[in-house]
N, C-alpha and C positions, 0 to 999 in steps of 0.2 A: 796627151802624153801625160794628164794626171790621171786620169783614168787606169793607164800601164804601170803608173809607178805606183798607185793602190793596191793592183792587183798583184805585182810581183811584192810588194811589204806583207799582203796576206799571206800569200803562198810561203814566203819565208816565215813568217811566224806560225804558219798550221805545220810547217816542216821542224821546226825547232820544238812544239809542242809536243808532237809524235814523237821525235827522237827523246826528249825528256822521259815520258813516259815508258818509250822503249827500253830505256835505260835502269828504271827501276826495278828492282828486284823484289820477286816476292818473299813474304817473310812467313814461313812453315811453323811458326808457334803457334802452340793451342794444345788443348786437349781433342784427342781424335779416337774415334771407336769405329770398330772394324765393321763394313756393312758385309755380312756373310752372303746375302743374297746376289749382292754382283760381284763379288769374288769368286776365283776360281783355281782350281788345281792346288788348294792347300791341305791340309791335315785336317781329316774327319774331326768335327766339334771344334775348330779354331774357334777360340775367342781373342783377340788382341784387343787393346788399349795401349794409344802412344801419348805421351807427356813429351812437347819439344819446346824447346827452348831457343830460338835463334836469334844471335847476336852478329851482324855483320858478316864475317866471313867462318863462322863456326857454328855446329848447332849440337846442343846435346839432347840426347834420347834417353828416356825413361821407358820403358816398355814392358807392360804386364802380359804374359802368351799364356793362355790354359789350353790344352791339349789332353788328349786322353790317358796320354803319360803323366799329368799333372800341370801345376802352376810353376812358372818360370819369371822373374824378373830379369831383364837385360838391361842395364846403362852402357852406353857408348857416345862416342865423341866424334864428330865428322869436324874437321879443317877444310874448309874448300878452297883449299891453294893449290890444288892438283900435284901435289907433293906426296912420293910414298914413304909412310911411316907404318911401324910396328904396332899390333895391339893383340891383345890377349882374345883369342875367340871364344864368344858365350858358349856355353854349354857342357862346360867342365870336362872335356876330353883331356885328359892327361899328356903333357909334352907338345900340346898342339899350339902351333906359332902361325900368326897371321900379318900380312902386308896390306896395308890399306891405300888407297888412293881415291881422292872425293875431290869433285870440282864441278863448276857449273858448267852445263852443255853451251855451245856457241849461242844459242838464242838468250841465253841468261835469265832462262824462266824455270828453267829444269836441272835437275843435280844427278849427277851419277856416280856410283860408290860402288867401286869395285875392290873386293876383297880374294885373296890369294891365303887358303888356309892349308898348311901343310901339319900332316901327324902322323906319329908311326904306326905300322901295322908289322904284322907276323911277316910280310913279304918286302918289307922295308917302306919308306915314307911314300906316304900318298898326299895328293895334293887336289883340293877341290877349289873351284874358281865359281864367285857368286857376284854377279852385278846386278844393281839395284835403281832404277831409274824413276826418281823421285817427279811427279806433274802436279802442281796445283792449281786448281780452276781457277777462270779469269773472277769469280765471286767471292773464291777463298774459303769456300765450305765443303770441297772436295779435295782430299789428297789422294792420288793414285801411285801406288808404287809397285812397278813391274819389276819383277824378280827374274833371272835368268841364271840357272844351275848348271855348272859343267863338272860332274862328279867323277871320282876314278871309274879307271873302266870303259869312257865312253860313253856313258849315261848323261845325257843333258835334258833339262825341259825347261819350263817357263810355270811361273804362277803370277796371279793378280790379286793385289788386295787394295781394297776401297775403302778409305776411311771418311768419316762424316765429322765434323766438327763439332763438338759438345758444345 
């Protein structure tokens, strides 16, 4: 009987510890540099550095992006509460408006950021949808961002950017 009690107590403690680790959400904070060799479907010559500050359910992102068209700095903020919010899309397209939803995926380890950007065209308003899934490696050294683009006219594509912690 004593052995059975010990086994039950040990299993209970093990389960509680596993649940505690499972509930701990990752911290995306840090400086991240694009690993061009492992990334794909991105603009030619893309270089990107992310500076991320992650506090609770908020992420502040400062990104330096270099492409053949030049250098761009993007500053964004994500509230991981699943509520839709308005934002100004980067890129400077006049009159563009965006709606964003950012949340933890059910596993509590990954993020999903969904943007819907509407801009004017000669044929009327056009909408682009961009989804990003952020995944942090178990050791915290690699950030993978999977992009899913749905552009006007039914053109869809995926891209992957893999970042290494500096």
